[in-house]
N, C-alpha and C positions, 0 to 999 in steps of 0.2 A: 432624496425617497427616505423613507425610514422604514427600518427594520425593527423588528420586535425581537426580544430574547427568544422566543421559540422559534421563531424562522431561523436566525442564526445560528441556534443548537439543530435543528433539523437538516441545515445545509451541510454543518459540519459533521454530522452524524453520516449524512448520504456520501460524502467526499470520503470518508474513513470506510463504509463497508465497499466502495468502489476500488478504491487503494490497497484496502485487503484483498480483493478477491485478483486484482492484477498482480499484487505480490504473488501469490499462492501460484496463480498459474505461471510468473516467472521463475518461482521456487522451484515447480516440478520440474522445468527443465535446465537450471542452473546451478541448483543446491542439492545438497544429501538430506535438509530438513527442511520442506516445503511449507509445512506449519509453524514452524518458528519463523522463517520468512514471511508469511502472512500474517504472522502476529506482530511484527515489527513495522509490516506496513500499515497496519491497522494503527499502532500506539504513534508513530510519526504521525499520523495524519490529523493528530489532534491539531497541531500548526501544519494546514495541506501544502506551503512549500516545502516542508520537510518531508514529509508524503510523495511529492513530485521526484524530490531529488533522490530518495531511496530508490523508486520505481526507475527512475534513469540510471541508476549505479545498478541494480542488479540485471537490466536489458543490456547493459555494457558487456559485463561478464562473461568468460565463455561456457558455451553448454558442457554438461559432463557428459561423459559416458556412461551409459548404463550398461551393466555386463548380465 
């Protein structure tokens, strides 16, 4: 099966958006700076495996207690 560059680019972009959204949701619960967590997840997702590893890292962190 052959993929064009456009198809590959759109797939990677979709993965980046999904990983960024998941990172933001986890960042709300697990960090003081959810926007920074989301941005890091988005950037790491340029290589999808790194994005998945980052999400697993965030998921394994303890929840913060909001006062």
